C-alpha positions in Angstrom: -96.9 85.9 32.5 -99.2 82.9 32.6 -99.0 82.0 28.7 -102.7 82.3 28.2 -103.7 84.6 25.4 -105.7 87.5 24.5 -107.2 88.8 21.3 -105.5 92.4 19.9 -105.5 94.1 16.6 -102.5 94.3 14.6 -102.0 97.5 12.7 -104.2 96.3 9.9 -107.3 96.2 11.9 -107.4 92.3 12.1 -107.4 90.3 15.3 -104.6 88.3 16.5 -103.9 86.5 19.7 -101.5 87.7 22.2 -100.6 86.5 25.7 -102.5 88.5 28.6 -100.8 88.9 31.9 -104.1 87.9 33.8 -104.6 84.7 31.6 -107.9 86.1 30.3 -109.1 86.3 26.5 -110.4 89.6 25.3 -111.3 91.5 22.1 -110.0 95.2 21.7 -111.7 97.7 19.2 -110.1 97.8 16.0 -109.6 101.5 14.3 -112.6 101.3 12.0 -115.2 102.0 14.6 -116.6 98.4 14.7 -117.9 97.1 17.9 -115.4 94.7 19.6 -115.2 92.9 23.0 -113.2 94.8 25.7 -112.8 93.8 29.4 -114.0 95.8 32.2 -111.8 96.4 35.4 -113.0 93.0 36.9 -111.8 91.1 33.8 -115.4 90.3 32.4 -116.2 90.8 29.0 -118.6 93.5 27.7 -119.4 95.1 24.4 -118.1 98.8 23.7 -118.1 100.7 20.5 -115.0 102.6 19.4 -115.7 106.3 18.7 -116.4 106.6 15.0 -114.0 108.8 12.8 -115.5 111.9 11.0 -116.7 111.3 7.5 -114.3 113.0 4.9 -116.7 114.5 2.1 -115.2 116.3 -1.0 -117.5 118.8 -2.8 -116.1 119.3 -6.2 -117.1 121.9 -8.7 -115.9 122.9 -12.1 -115.2 126.6 -11.3 -116.3 129.4 -9.0 -117.8 131.6 -11.8 -116.6 133.9 -14.3 -113.0 135.6 -14.3 -112.8 137.9 -11.3 -116.4 137.1 -10.3 -117.2 138.0 -6.6 -119.4 136.3 -4.1 -122.7 135.2 -6.1 -124.5 132.0 -7.0 -122.4 128.9 -6.3 -119.8 130.9 -4.3 -122.4 131.8 -2.0 -124.0 128.4 -1.7 -120.5 127.0 -0.6 -120.0 129.8 1.7 -123.2 129.3 3.5 -123.2 125.2 3.1 -119.8 124.0 3.9 -119.2 125.9 7.3 -122.7 124.6 8.6 -122.0 120.9 8.4 -121.2 119.4 12.0 -117.5 119.7 12.5 -117.7 116.9 14.9 -118.9 114.4 12.5 -117.8 115.6 9.0 -114.6 117.2 7.4 -116.1 119.0 4.3 -113.7 120.4 1.8 -114.0 121.8 -1.7 -112.1 121.2 -5.0 -112.3 123.8 -8.0 -111.1 122.1 -11.2 -110.0 125.5 -12.5 -107.6 128.3 -11.6 -107.3 129.9 -8.3 -110.1 132.5 -7.1 -108.3 135.6 -7.4 -111.4 138.0 -6.7 -111.6 140.0 -3.4 -114.4 137.8 -2.2 -112.9 134.3 -1.8 -114.3 131.3 0.0 -111.1 130.9 2.1 -112.2 134.2 3.8 -115.2 132.0 5.1 -113.0 129.4 6.4 -113.6 126.9 3.5 -110.9 124.4 2.9 -110.4 124.6 -0.9 -108.0 123.2 -3.4 -107.4 124.5 -7.0 -106.4 122.1 -9.5 -105.6 124.8 -12.2 -106.8 122.4 -15.0 -108.3 123.4 -18.3 -111.8 122.0 -19.3 -110.6 119.0 -21.2 -107.2 118.2 -19.5 -107.1 114.5 -18.8 -104.5 115.1 -16.0 -107.5 116.5 -14.1 -108.4 112.9 -13.2 -104.9 112.2 -11.4 -104.8 115.5 -9.7 -108.2 114.6 -8.4 -107.3 111.2 -7.2 -104.2 112.8 -5.5 -106.5 115.0 -3.4 -108.9 112.0 -2.6 -105.8 110.0 -1.3 -104.3 112.8 0.7 -107.8 113.8 2.5 -108.8 110.1 2.8 -112.2 110.9 1.2 -115.2 108.9 1.9 -118.0 110.5 -0.3 -117.9 112.7 -3.5 -120.4 115.4 -4.0 -120.0 116.7 -7.5 -121.4 120.0 -9.1 -121.0 120.7 -13.1 -120.1 118.6 -16.1 -116.3 118.6 -15.6 -116.8 117.7 -11.9 -119.3 115.0 -12.4 -117.3 113.4 -15.4 -113.9 113.3 -13.6 -115.5 112.9 -10.1 -117.5 109.7 -11.1 -114.4 108.1 -12.8 -112.6 108.7 -9.6 -115.3 107.4 -7.6 -115.2 104.3 -9.7 -111.5 103.8 -9.3 -111.7 104.3 -5.3 -115.0 102.7 -4.9 -116.5 105.8 -3.3 -120.2 106.8 -3.2 -120.8 109.7 -5.8 -123.7 112.5 -5.7 -124.3 114.2 -9.0 -125.8 117.5 -8.1 -127.4 119.4 -10.9 -128.1 123.3 -10.8 -128.9 123.9 -14.5 -132.2 123.3 -16.5 -131.0 123.2 -20.0 -132.6 121.1 -22.8 -129.4 119.3 -24.0 -125.8 118.6 -23.5 -122.9 118.5 -25.8 -122.3 115.2 -27.6 -119.3 114.3 -25.6 -121.1 115.0 -22.4 -123.9 112.7 -23.5 -121.4 110.0 -24.1 -119.8 110.6 -20.7 -123.1 110.4 -18.8 -124.2 107.2 -20.4 -120.8 105.5 -19.6 -120.8 107.0 -16.1 -124.4 106.4 -15.1 -123.4 102.9 -13.3 -121.0 104.8 -11.1 -123.6 107.4 -9.9 -125.2 106.5 -6.6 -127.8 109.3 -6.6 -128.5 112.7 -8.4 -129.9 115.7 -6.8 -131.6 118.4 -8.8 -132.4 121.8 -7.4 -135.9 122.0 -9.2 -138.4 119.9 -11.0 -137.3 121.3 -14.4 -133.7 120.6 -13.4 -134.7 116.9 -12.7 -136.2 116.6 -16.1 -132.9 117.9 -17.7 -130.9 115.2 -15.5 -133.3 112.5 -16.7 -133.8 113.4 -20.4 -130.4 115.2 -21.2 -127.9 113.7 -18.8 -129.6 110.2 -19.1 -130.1 109.1 -15.5 -132.8 106.9 -14.5 -135.7 108.6 -12.9 -135.4 106.5 -9.9 -131.9 107.8 -9.2 -133.0 111.6 -9.4 -134.5 113.5 -6.4 -135.6 117.1 -6.3 -133.9 118.8 -3.0 -134.4 122.5 -2.8 -131.6 124.7 -1.6 -132.2 127.7 0.9 -130.6 130.6 2.5 -129.5 131.3 6.1 -132.8 132.3 7.6 -131.3 133.9 10.5 -129.7 136.4 8.2 -132.4 137.0 5.8 -135.7 136.7 7.9 -134.7 138.8 11.0 -136.7 141.8 11.5 -135.1 145.1 10.5 -135.6 148.3 12.2 -136.8 151.5 10.6 -133.3 152.9 11.0 -131.7 150.0 9.3 -134.0 150.0 6.2 -133.6 154.0 6.1 -129.9 153.5 6.0 -130.0 150.8 3.3 -132.3 153.1 1.3 -129.9 156.0 1.7 -126.9 153.8 0.5 -128.6 153.2 -2.7 -129.8 156.7 -3.2 -133.4 156.1 -2.8 -135.5 159.1 -2.0 -138.4 158.9 0.7 -140.9 159.2 -2.3 -139.3 156.9 -4.6 -140.8 153.2 -5.0 -137.7 151.0 -5.4 -138.1 147.9 -7.8 -134.9 145.8 -7.6 -133.4 142.6 -8.5 -130.2 141.0 -7.5 -128.8 139.1 -10.4 -126.1 137.9 -12.8 -126.0 139.8 -15.9 -126.5 136.9 -18.2 -128.9 136.1 -20.8 -131.0 133.6 -18.8 -131.9 136.4 -16.1 -133.9 138.3 -18.7 -132.6 141.8 -17.6 -133.1 143.3 -21.1 -136.8 142.5 -20.7 -136.8 144.4 -17.3 -135.2 147.5 -19.0 -137.9 147.4 -21.6 -140.6 147.1 -18.9 -139.1 149.8 -16.9 -139.5 152.1 -19.7 -143.3 151.5 -19.8 -143.6 151.6 -16.0 -141.9 154.9 -15.7 -144.2 156.4 -18.4 -147.2 155.7 -16.1 -145.6 155.7 -12.7 -142.7 158.1 -12.7 -141.9 157.6 -9.0 -140.6 154.2 -9.6 -136.9 153.7 -9.4 -135.1 150.6 -10.8 -132.0 148.9 -9.4 -130.0 146.3 -11.1 -127.7 144.8 -8.6 -125.0 142.6 -9.7 -122.1 141.9 -12.3 -121.8 140.1 -15.6 -120.7 140.2 -19.1 -124.0 141.8 -20.4 -123.2 144.9 -18.5 -122.2 147.2 -21.5 -125.2 145.9 -23.5 -127.7 146.7 -20.8 -126.1 149.9 -20.2 -126.6 151.0 -23.7 -130.1 149.6 -23.9 -130.9 151.8 -20.8 -129.4 154.9 -22.3 -131.4 154.4 -25.7 -134.7 154.1 -23.7 -133.9 157.3 -21.9 -134.1 155.6 -18.5 -131.4 157.9 -17.0 -130.9 157.8 -13.2 -134.3 156.0 -12.7 -132.5 152.7 -13.9 -129.4 152.2 -11.5 -126.7 149.7 -12.2 -125.8 149.2 -8.6 -123.0 146.8 -9.3 -121.8 144.1 -6.9 -123.3 144.0 -3.5 -121.4 142.4 -0.5 -124.4 142.5 2.0 -127.3 141.2 -0.2 -129.7 141.2 2.8 -129.2 145.0 3.3 -129.8 145.7 -0.3 -133.0 143.6 -0.5 -134.1 145.3 2.7 -134.4 148.6 0.8 -136.6 147.4 -1.9 -140.2 147.8 -2.1 -140.6 145.1 -4.8 -138.5 142.4 -5.7 -138.8 141.4 -9.5 -137.4 138.4 -11.4 -137.6 138.7 -15.2 -135.9 135.4 -15.9 -136.0 133.5 -18.9 -134.8 130.2 -17.4 -133.6 129.0 -14.0 -132.7 126.1 -11.9 -133.9 127.8 -8.9 -131.9 131.0 -7.9 -130.9 131.5 -4.4 -132.1 135.2 -4.8 -135.8 134.1 -4.9 -135.3 132.4 -1.6 -133.7 135.7 -0.2 -136.5 137.8 -1.3 -139.1 135.3 0.1 -137.2 135.1 3.5 -137.4 138.9 3.6 -141.0 139.1 3.0 -140.9 141.0 -0.2 -143.8 141.6 -2.6 -142.5 139.8 -5.8 -143.1 139.9 -9.5 -141.6 137.0 -11.3 -142.0 135.3 -14.6 -143.1 131.8 -14.9 -139.7 130.5 -15.7 -139.7 126.8 -14.6 -137.4 127.2 -11.7 -139.1 130.2 -10.2 -142.8 128.5 -10.3 -141.3 125.5 -8.6 -141.3 127.7 -5.4 -143.7 130.7 -6.0 -147.5 130.4 -6.3 -149.0 132.9 -8.4 -151.5 135.3 -6.4 -150.3 133.8 -3.1 -146.7 134.9 -2.6 -146.0 136.5 -6.1 -147.6 138.1 -8.9 -146.4 135.7 -11.8 -146.3 136.8 -15.6 -145.3 135.1 -18.8 -141.6 135.1 -19.5 -140.5 137.1 -22.5 -143.6 139.5 -22.2 -142.6 143.1 -21.6 -146.1 144.4 -21.4 -147.1 141.8 -19.0 -144.1 142.4 -16.5 -144.7 146.0 -16.6 -148.4 145.5 -15.9 -147.4 143.1 -12.8 -145.2 145.7 -11.4 -147.8 148.7 -11.9 -150.4 146.6 -10.2 -148.3 146.2 -7.0 -147.3 149.8 -7.0 -150.9 150.8 -7.1 -152.2 148.3 -4.6 -150.7 148.8 -1.2 -152.9 146.1 0.3 -152.0 143.6 -2.3 -148.3 144.5 -1.6 -148.8 143.8 2.1 -150.9 140.5 1.6 -148.2 139.0 -0.8 -145.2 140.2 1.2 -146.8 138.3 4.4 -147.3 135.1 2.5 -143.8 135.3 0.9 -142.3 135.4 4.3 -144.4 132.2 5.3 -143.2 130.4 2.2 -139.5 131.6 2.8 -139.5 129.7 6.1 -139.5 126.4 4.2 -136.1 127.2 2.4 -133.4 127.3 5.1 -129.9 126.3 4.1 -129.4 124.6 7.7 -132.5 122.0 6.9 -130.7 121.6 3.4 -127.4 120.7 5.2 -129.1 118.4 7.7 -130.6 116.4 4.5 -127.0 116.1 3.1 -125.7 114.9 6.4 -128.2 112.1 6.4 -127.6 111.3 2.8 -123.7 111.0 3.5 -124.2 108.4 6.4 -126.7 106.4 4.3 -124.3 106.3 1.5 -121.2 105.5 3.5 -123.2 102.6 5.0 -124.6 101.0 2.1 -122.9 102.2 -1.2 -120.2 99.7 -1.3 -121.8 96.7 0.3 -124.6 96.9 -2.3 -122.8 98.1 -5.5 -124.4 101.4 -5.5 -128.0 100.2 -5.2 -128.6 100.3 -1.6 -129.5 104.2 -1.5 -132.2 103.5 -3.7 -133.9 100.9 -1.7 -133.7 103.1 1.3 -136.6 105.5 2.5 -135.4 108.9 0.8 -138.3 111.0 1.8 -136.4 112.9 4.0 -134.6 114.4 0.9 -137.7 115.7 -0.8 -139.6 117.0 2.3 -140.1 120.6 3.1 -140.0 122.3 6.4 -143.9 123.4 7.0 -144.6 127.0 6.3 
């Protein structure tokens, strides 16, 4: 040994001097992925980047649906989204603040890494439990969905100095007083907010009280490879047979949650009018929810009989929708439902209300017949119009398929990957302001139809 020195990182990543057998001085990479000097075999000095580690992203949600609910809405979004992140660059996992999902359709079966905190709505120990997960998983980015998740998640992000994304899916008009207090207090700990529609963005700005410059509308999507692929006549016949659709029936269907916002009671009333005029129509309400007994009683009182079918939960939504001649959305209010992206991708003739989240993505007389919400007669007339005009059905279906090409879940995931990289790079260094100074046009662009 010559007694000369070289520079070498200690376990903390700092650089210290250490004797080199060759007498040269060199710099080696630290474990953070920064660029350091490193010798080549001849002893000269060159720059070489260390391989960067994966970003650890934690998706946090309040819950995964009502008790025992199966694969719908937010569950389907996570099942589609999380496995599509580039596993060479991202570790994406999920936390639910509530109890373990005991339904037969679980996210674990899709390979999603999920942790259940088993906490009640206002349990302050939620914060400690979430911090423990963040530490254990060495989280870099927090992506938050729901009131509880965005409250406890932003607190945790503030404590740990982590970038936070508030992702809003609702478009209500107000929030409880305690949520308003929380949102005002936690706004400085919010790097950016994502809204699923323009009306949702209005809700985030006006009710959740985030500055407009922090709120971006980013549309979701569906797996186009699953929903837009051509289906053979045999496949469609099999799908119709499974639902009990006779060759002469004209099937009008909706895949939905049986909740007030979906307007299914208006659909039942409209079905009575349609059947009086066009008796070969047959209606399918596909889904679950707490309003099932009320809707069944309504259908019985209207005398709809076997022309209004409560089909229950559907595991293969694409197969079910392929059986429909028309897709209908009688919604009263929406963020933007995944089901409308499914119907578009499958090229279905659509009748929809003018609920805000629907008209964000549908264009009247182009890819849908749009009618006023809460108007039973208009809803019925829109369906009769499409029943009576096969050429109109073909035209609207073709344009719907073109529109659907803009809403691919893979494109949404690519946007999130780019956002995560940006946040990781600038959030801490700029005290959460750097992301807003960047060019964020990639978030709001749509794939050309």
